[in-house]
C-alpha positions as CSV (number, residue, x, y, z in Angstrom):
1,M,5.3,118.0,-3.6
2,A,7.5,118.7,-0.5
3,P,11.2,117.2,-0.6
4,P,11.9,114.2,0.9
5,F,12.8,114.7,4.5
6,G,11.6,117.8,4.9
7,R,14.8,119.6,3.4
8,P,14.3,122.4,1.4
9,R,15.9,121.2,-2.1
10,L,16.4,123.7,-5.4
11,R,14.5,122.6,-8.7
12,L,16.4,120.4,-11.1
13,G,16.4,124.0,-13.6
14,T,17.5,125.8,-10.9
15,R,20.6,123.4,-10.0
16,L,21.9,122.7,-13.8
17,A,21.7,126.4,-14.3
18,L,23.6,127.3,-11.2
19,G,26.2,124.9,-12.3
20,L,26.2,126.0,-15.5
21,G,26.9,129.4,-14.2
22,A,29.8,128.4,-12.0
23,L,31.3,127.3,-15.4
24,A,30.5,130.0,-17.1
25,L,32.1,131.7,-14.3
26,G,35.2,129.6,-14.1
27,V,35.5,130.1,-18.2
28,F,34.7,133.8,-17.8
29,A,38.1,134.2,-14.9
30,A,40.3,131.9,-17.0
31,V,40.0,133.8,-20.2
32,G,40.3,137.0,-18.2
33,T,43.3,136.3,-17.1
34,V,44.2,135.2,-20.1
35,M,43.2,138.7,-21.6
36,V,44.9,140.9,-19.0
37,T,48.0,138.7,-18.9
38,N,48.6,139.3,-22.8
39,M,47.5,143.1,-22.7
40,E,49.9,143.7,-19.6
41,G,52.7,141.5,-21.2
42,Y,52.2,143.4,-24.6
43,L,52.0,147.4,-23.1
44,A,54.9,145.9,-21.0
45,D,56.8,145.1,-24.3
46,R,55.7,148.4,-25.9
47,L,56.7,150.3,-22.9
48,D,60.3,148.5,-23.2
49,E,60.4,149.4,-27.0
50,Q,59.6,152.7,-26.5
51,M,62.7,152.9,-24.1
52,K,64.9,151.3,-26.6
53,T,64.6,154.0,-28.8
54,T,64.7,156.5,-26.3
55,Q,68.0,155.7,-25.1
56,Y,68.9,154.9,-28.9
57,D,68.5,158.9,-29.0
58,L,70.0,159.6,-25.6
59,E,73.3,157.9,-26.5
60,K,73.7,160.0,-30.1
61,D,73.5,163.2,-27.9
62,V,75.9,161.8,-25.1
63,E,77.9,160.8,-29.1
64,K,77.3,164.0,-29.9
65,Y,76.9,166.4,-27.3
66,G,78.7,164.2,-24.4
67,K,76.2,165.0,-21.9
68,L,72.3,164.4,-21.8
69,N,70.3,166.8,-23.6
70,T,67.5,165.0,-24.6
71,S,64.2,164.5,-21.4
72,I,61.1,163.3,-21.8
73,Y,58.6,164.4,-19.7
74,G,57.8,162.5,-16.4
75,W,61.3,160.0,-17.2
76,F,64.8,160.2,-15.7
77,A,68.0,159.1,-17.1
78,A,71.5,159.3,-15.9
79,V,75.5,158.5,-17.6
80,Y,77.0,156.7,-15.3
81,Q,80.6,155.5,-15.3
82,V,81.5,152.2,-13.6
83,D,85.0,150.9,-12.9
84,E,86.2,147.5,-12.7
85,N,85.6,147.5,-8.9
86,G,81.7,147.9,-9.4
87,E,82.5,151.7,-8.4
88,V,79.7,154.3,-9.9
89,T,80.1,157.5,-10.8
90,L,77.7,160.0,-12.2
91,Q,78.2,161.8,-15.5
92,P,76.2,165.1,-15.1
93,P,73.9,166.4,-16.5
94,A,71.4,164.2,-15.7
95,G,67.6,164.1,-14.8
96,L,67.4,162.0,-11.5
97,P,64.6,161.4,-8.4
98,A,64.9,161.7,-5.4
99,D,66.9,158.3,-4.3
100,S,68.7,157.0,-7.2
101,T,69.3,153.8,-5.5
102,E,67.8,151.6,-7.9
103,M,69.8,153.2,-10.9
104,I,72.7,152.8,-9.3
105,Q,72.4,149.2,-8.0
106,L,70.9,148.6,-11.9
107,A,74.1,150.5,-13.5
108,R,76.2,147.6,-11.7
109,E,74.4,144.8,-13.4
110,V,75.2,146.0,-16.6
111,T,78.3,144.0,-17.4
112,G,77.9,142.6,-20.7
113,D,76.8,144.1,-24.3
114,K,72.8,143.3,-23.7
115,P,70.6,145.8,-22.0
116,V,69.2,145.1,-18.1
117,F,65.4,145.7,-17.7
118,R,63.9,145.9,-13.8
119,T,60.7,147.3,-12.3
120,A,61.0,148.7,-9.1
121,D,59.5,151.1,-6.9
122,L,61.3,154.3,-6.9
123,K,61.8,155.9,-3.3
124,G,60.2,159.7,-3.3
125,E,58.3,159.0,-6.7
126,D,54.9,157.8,-7.2
127,G,53.9,154.8,-8.8
128,T,56.2,151.8,-10.4
129,Y,58.8,152.9,-12.2
130,R,60.4,150.4,-15.7
131,L,64.1,150.8,-15.6
132,R,66.9,150.0,-18.7
133,G,70.3,149.8,-18.2
134,C,72.0,150.1,-21.5
135,P,76.0,149.4,-22.1
136,M,77.4,152.5,-24.2
137,G,81.3,151.4,-24.1
138,D,84.3,152.8,-22.2
139,G,82.3,151.9,-18.9
140,L,79.7,154.2,-19.5
141,V,76.1,152.7,-18.5
142,L,73.2,154.8,-19.7
143,V,69.8,154.2,-17.5
144,S,66.6,155.6,-17.7
145,A,63.6,155.1,-15.9
146,A,59.7,155.3,-17.4
147,P,56.7,155.8,-15.4
148,M,54.4,153.1,-15.2
149,N,51.0,154.7,-14.1
150,D,49.3,154.5,-17.8
151,L,50.2,151.0,-18.1
152,T,48.8,150.6,-14.6
153,N,45.6,152.4,-15.2
154,T,45.2,150.8,-18.8
155,V,45.1,147.6,-17.0
156,R,43.2,147.9,-14.4
157,Q,40.6,149.6,-16.5
158,L,40.7,146.5,-18.8
159,V,40.2,144.7,-15.5
160,M,36.9,146.2,-14.9
161,V,35.6,146.7,-17.9
162,V,36.5,142.8,-18.2
163,V,35.1,141.8,-15.2
164,A,31.7,144.1,-15.5
165,T,31.1,142.3,-19.2
166,F,31.7,139.2,-17.3
167,L,28.9,139.6,-14.5
168,L,26.7,140.8,-17.2
169,A,27.3,138.4,-19.6
170,L,27.1,135.6,-16.6
171,I,23.8,137.2,-14.8
172,A,22.1,136.7,-18.6
173,F,23.6,133.6,-19.0
174,V,22.2,132.4,-15.7
175,V,18.7,134.1,-16.5
176,I,18.7,133.1,-19.6
177,G,19.8,129.4,-19.4
178,R,16.9,128.9,-16.4
179,A,14.4,130.0,-18.7
180,V,15.8,127.2,-20.9
181,L,16.0,124.8,-18.9
182,R,12.6,125.3,-17.4
183,R,11.0,125.2,-20.6
184,G,13.0,122.0,-21.6
185,L,12.7,120.2,-18.0
186,Q,8.3,121.4,-18.2
187,P,7.8,117.7,-19.7
188,L,9.3,116.5,-16.6
189,S,7.2,118.7,-13.9
190,D,4.3,117.6,-16.4
191,M,5.1,113.7,-16.0
192,A,5.9,114.4,-11.9
193,Q,2.2,115.9,-11.6
194,T,1.1,112.7,-13.6
195,A,1.9,110.5,-11.1
196,H,1.5,112.7,-8.2
197,D,-2.1,112.9,-9.9
198,I,-1.8,108.8,-9.5
199,S,-0.6,108.4,-6.1
200,S,-4.3,110.5,-5.0
201,H,-6.2,108.4,-7.2
202,D,-8.1,105.8,-6.2
203,L,-7.0,102.4,-7.3
204,T,-9.2,99.9,-5.1
205,D,-12.1,99.5,-7.5
206,S,-10.8,101.0,-10.5
207,A,-8.9,99.2,-13.2
208,R,-8.4,102.4,-15.3
209,L,-5.6,105.3,-15.0
210,A,-7.3,108.5,-16.6
211,V,-4.1,110.8,-16.4
212,R,-1.3,110.2,-19.3
213,A,1.9,112.4,-20.4
214,E,0.9,114.8,-22.6
215,G,2.8,117.3,-25.2
216,G,5.2,117.0,-27.6
217,N,7.7,119.6,-25.9
218,G,11.5,118.7,-25.1
219,G,14.4,116.9,-26.8
220,V,14.5,113.2,-28.2
221,E,15.3,111.9,-24.9
222,V,12.1,113.7,-22.8
223,E,10.0,112.1,-25.8
224,E,11.6,108.4,-25.3
225,L,10.8,109.4,-21.3
226,R,7.8,110.0,-22.6
227,T,6.8,107.5,-24.5
228,A,8.2,104.8,-21.4
229,F,6.0,106.5,-19.4
230,N,2.7,106.6,-20.5
231,T,3.5,102.4,-21.7
232,M,4.5,101.8,-18.2
233,L,1.0,103.5,-17.0
234,E,-0.6,101.1,-20.0
235,H,0.9,98.2,-18.2
236,I,-0.5,99.4,-15.1
237,D,-4.0,99.8,-16.2
238,S,-4.1,95.8,-17.5
239,S,-2.8,95.1,-14.9
240,L,-5.2,96.6,-12.5
241,A,-8.0,95.2,-15.1
242,A,-6.3,92.5,-14.8
243,R,-6.7,92.3,-11.1
244,T,-10.3,94.2,-11.1
245,A,-11.3,91.1,-13.7
246,A,-9.9,88.4,-11.5
247,E,-10.8,90.0,-8.0
248,Q,-14.5,89.9,-9.2
249,R,-14.3,86.6,-10.7
250,L,-12.6,85.7,-7.3
251,R,-15.7,87.2,-5.5
252,R,-18.1,85.8,-8.0
253,F,-16.6,81.9,-8.0
254,I,-16.8,82.3,-3.9
255,A,-20.4,83.3,-3.8
256,D,-21.7,80.8,-6.9
257,A,-19.2,78.2,-4.9
258,S,-21.0,78.8,-1.6
259,H,-24.5,78.9,-3.2
260,E,-24.0,75.4,-5.0
261,L,-22.2,73.9,-1.7
262,R,-25.7,74.9,0.5
263,T,-27.8,73.0,-1.9
264,P,-27.0,70.0,-1.4
265,L,-25.8,70.4,2.4
266,T,-29.4,71.5,2.8
267,S,-30.6,68.6,1.4
268,I,-28.3,66.3,3.2
269,R,-29.4,67.5,6.7
270,G,-33.0,67.2,5.7
271,Y,-32.7,64.4,4.7
272,A,-30.9,63.0,7.5
273,D,-33.8,64.3,10.2
274,L,-36.1,62.6,7.8
275,F,-33.9,59.4,8.0
276,R,-33.6,59.9,12.1
277,Y,-37.5,60.0,11.7
278,A,-37.9,57.0,9.7
279,A,-35.6,55.5,11.8
280,A,-38.0,55.5,15.0
281,N,-41.5,55.9,13.4
282,A,-41.6,54.9,9.8
283,P,-38.3,52.0,9.2
284,E,-39.9,51.1,5.8
285,E,-38.6,54.8,4.5
286,R,-34.7,54.4,5.8
287,E,-33.8,52.8,2.7
288,A,-35.3,55.7,0.3
289,H,-33.8,58.7,2.7
290,L,-31.0,56.7,2.5
291,E,-30.8,56.7,-0.9
292,R,-31.4,60.5,-1.3
293,L,-28.8,60.7,1.4
294,R,-26.0,59.0,-1.0
295,S,-27.0,60.7,-4.2
296,E,-26.5,64.7,-2.4
297,A,-23.6,63.3,-1.0
298,A,-22.6,62.1,-4.6
299,R,-23.8,65.2,-6.1
300,M,-21.9,67.5,-4.0
301,S,-18.8,65.3,-4.2
302,V,-19.0,65.6,-8.2
303,L,-18.7,69.8,-7.2
304,L,-16.2,69.4,-5.1
305,D,-14.3,67.3,-7.8
306,D,-14.7,69.4,-10.3
307,L,-13.7,72.4,-7.8
308,L,-10.2,70.8,-7.4
309,L,-9.6,70.2,-10.5
310,L,-10.3,73.6,-12.0
311,A,-8.0,74.7,-8.6
312,R,-5.0,72.3,-9.7
313,L,-5.7,73.9,-13.5
314,D,-5.3,77.1,-12.2
315,S,-2.0,75.7,-10.3
316,A,-0.5,74.1,-13.2
317,E,2.6,75.0,-12.8
318,T,3.1,73.3,-9.5
319,D,0.7,70.6,-9.6
320,T,-0.6,69.4,-13.0
321,P,-2.9,67.3,-13.1
322,L,-2.2,66.1,-16.4
323,R,-1.0,62.5,-17.4
324,P,-0.2,63.0,-21.1
325,V,0.7,59.7,-23.0
326,D,0.5,58.8,-26.5
327,G,-3.0,57.9,-27.4
328,D,-5.6,57.4,-30.1
329,L,-8.2,59.7,-30.2
330,A,-10.5,58.4,-33.2
331,E,-10.6,55.5,-29.6
332,L,-11.8,57.9,-27.2
333,V,-14.4,59.1,-29.4
334,R,-15.6,55.7,-29.8
335,E,-15.7,55.0,-26.4
336,A,-17.8,58.3,-25.7
337,A,-19.9,57.8,-28.1
338,D,-21.3,54.3,-26.6
339,A,-21.3,55.9,-22.9
340,F,-23.8,58.6,-24.6
341,V,-25.8,56.5,-26.3
342,A,-26.4,53.8,-23.4
343,A,-27.0,57.0,-21.2
344,R,-28.8,58.9,-23.3
345,P,-30.7,56.5,-25.4
346,R,-33.6,59.7,-26.5
347,H,-30.9,61.2,-28.3
348,P,-29.4,60.4,-31.6
349,L,-25.6,60.4,-32.2
350,A,-23.9,60.0,-35.1
351,V,-19.9,59.6,-35.1
352,V,-17.7,60.8,-37.8
353,G,-13.8,60.2,-38.4
354,G,-13.8,58.3,-36.3
355,D,-12.4,54.7,-38.0
356,A,-9.1,56.2,-38.8
357,P,-6.6,56.9,-35.8
358,V,-5.9,60.8,-34.7
359,R,-2.7,60.0,-33.2
360,V,-2.0,62.8,-30.7
361,R,0.0,63.1,-27.3
362,C,-2.2,63.7,-24.0
363,D,-3.9,62.5,-20.8
364,P,-6.7,60.3,-22.5
365,M,-9.0,60.3,-19.3
366,R,-9.2,64.2,-19.2
367,V,-9.5,64.1,-23.1
368,R,-12.5,61.6,-22.4
369,Q,-13.6,63.7,-19.5
370,V,-14.2,66.7,-21.9
371,L,-16.6,65.1,-23.9
372,D,-18.6,63.5,-22.1
373,N,-18.7,67.0,-20.3
374,L,-19.2,68.2,-23.8
375,L,-22.1,65.3,-24.9
376,A,-23.8,65.8,-21.6
377,N,-24.1,69.5,-22.0
378,A,-25.7,68.6,-25.6
379,A,-28.6,66.3,-23.8
380,L,-29.4,68.5,-21.1
381,H,-29.9,71.3,-23.4
382,T,-31.7,69.7,-25.9
383,P,-35.0,68.1,-26.1
384,P,-35.6,64.5,-26.6
385,G,-35.2,63.5,-29.6
386,T,-32.7,65.9,-30.9
387,A,-29.4,64.4,-33.1
388,V,-26.1,65.0,-31.7
389,T,-22.9,64.7,-33.8
390,L,-19.4,63.6,-32.6
391,S,-16.4,64.0,-35.0
392,V,-12.5,64.0,-35.1
393,A,-10.5,64.8,-37.6
394,V,-7.0,66.3,-38.2
395,E,-6.9,70.0,-39.4
396,D,-3.3,72.2,-39.8
397,R,-1.2,69.9,-37.4
398,C,-4.2,69.9,-35.0
399,A,-6.6,66.9,-33.8
400,V,-10.0,68.2,-34.1
401,L,-12.9,67.1,-32.2
402,R,-16.6,68.4,-32.2
403,V,-20.0,68.0,-30.6
404,D,-22.9,69.3,-32.9
405,D,-26.7,69.5,-31.9
406,T,-29.3,70.8,-33.6
407,G,-30.9,72.3,-30.7
408,P,-32.2,75.4,-29.6
409,G,-28.8,77.1,-29.8
410,I,-27.5,79.8,-27.2
411,P,-28.2,82.9,-26.7
412,V,-26.1,85.4,-28.3
413,A,-26.0,87.2,-24.8
414,D,-25.0,84.3,-22.8
415,Q,-22.4,82.9,-25.2
416,P,-19.5,85.6,-24.6
417,R,-20.3,83.9,-21.0
418,I,-20.8,80.4,-21.6
419,F,-17.2,79.0,-20.3
420,D,-17.4,80.9,-16.5
421,R,-17.4,79.4,-13.8
422,F,-21.2,78.4,-12.5
423,Y,-22.3,80.4,-15.4
424,R,-26.1,78.7,-16.5
425,V,-28.0,79.7,-19.4
426,D,-30.6,78.3,-17.8
427,N,-30.5,78.1,-13.9
428,S,-33.9,76.6,-12.9
429,R,-33.8,74.2,-15.3
430,T,-29.8,73.4,-15.1
431,R,-30.0,72.7,-11.3
432,D,-32.6,70.7,-11.7
433,R,-31.5,68.3,-13.7
434,G,-27.9,68.2,-11.7
435,G,-25.7,70.5,-13.5
436,S,-23.2,73.0,-11.1
437,G,-22.3,75.2,-14.0
438,L,-18.8,74.1,-14.1
439,G,-19.2,71.6,-17.0
440,L,-17.7,74.1,-19.8
441,A,-15.5,75.7,-17.9
442,V,-13.1,72.3,-16.6
443,A,-13.5,71.2,-20.4
444,Q,-12.0,74.7,-21.6
445,S,-9.7,74.5,-18.7
446,L,-8.6,70.6,-19.7
447,I,-8.0,71.2,-22.7
448,A,-6.0,74.7,-22.2
449,A,-3.6,72.5,-20.4
450,H,-3.3,70.5,-23.1
451,G,-1.9,73.5,-25.3
452,G,-5.5,73.4,-27.1
453,T,-8.6,75.5,-27.7
454,V,-12.3,75.4,-27.5
455,G,-15.0,77.0,-29.2
456,L,-18.6,77.3,-29.6
457,A,-20.4,78.3,-32.6
458,S,-24.2,78.4,-32.0
459,R,-27.4,79.8,-33.9
460,P,-30.7,78.6,-33.5
461,G,-30.8,75.1,-34.8
462,S,-27.2,74.5,-34.2
463,T,-24.6,74.5,-31.7
464,T,-20.9,73.5,-32.2
465,F,-18.2,73.0,-29.6
466,T,-14.9,72.6,-31.2
467,V,-12.1,71.1,-29.5
468,R,-8.7,71.8,-30.8
469,I,-5.4,69.6,-29.8
470,P,-2.1,70.3,-31.3
471,R,-0.4,66.9,-32.2
472,S,2.6,68.2,-31.7
């Protein structure tokens, strides 16, 4: 994937390795500096101790022979007489460099009983020398100068070894660290590739993402990220599935609603033409055609009312169609039974459990609408003479309504979609009888708005719709 804004950027593993390399370089520099400084101080202390021992031997020679007899190759030594005025007089014999100014100056600085050290470059001599002035009493001062070439060379070699070692260690650290980081960050690269695959995946008509972040490499944090990433993909899957299903339902709903509205509109247009013809040629048929116009208009009005009710139930959070009050379901059952017996005399109806009150908070008009829809559904889909039972009871803190019939039952293939909008088990027969396919969908939505459920159990010879409404 190209970096944002077209700027080349290092990968995370490389940046981490370089960052760790820079940190290691700082640590190595600090450690090397401390190591070299300590070694240089140690060697300087050893040289000072060696000069102290050498001057001790030289003092013995001066005390024994009155002059310097012992000499060390490459070293310089001399005895000076320093008077009270700071005048310095050389006491021969002496081993002096070409320019002994530094030694004379050091002799003047020795005023007490403590030795004095100095590091200086002696003119005419190569390298740096370590000078030590030691009081001998009676104004005599012994001054020695030891070359520091060996110390300097040793420190220089130590610096070269340390630098070379640390550079090799740094290179190995960066290379190995880059490999380890790359292996550890590989799951992140895999997840990035997965995200790239998702971004190039067509989600228009698909509700399933086939890609997932797989593998078991990485630490606990990477595993947590992988789990969260896959959980997010599952959530996206479910959201896409819900969106696809909703879009399919919406397309089917619009198609079905258009089809259902077209039928009565076509009928109204046809009867309107007939009415106009009858008004001019057959006045005695006008009332018949007018009645048919009213019937089709009423049918379309019922369909539109159901559609409006479903739309209001779908947006119940902002516009609830319910007006709940404390009511008696047993009374609603008796009223629905009386209306059913009056409208469907060819279907015997039995009422069970309607004697004792069943108190529940609900919208009586909407619950009555549900009962009427279920009873009408039982009458429409069963032949005349089919027994229908309407019962009410209290079970597990719920008010339970049941509508049973002994008709042919609902085919198993149709049961999962029986509550879909505009779905019909028998399209032709139901439309002829005036059904729109919305009755059960309206019933389920109304009961769901009450916090309840509508269930179906059907087999040949028995169909039961069970309505549960929480009493609380």
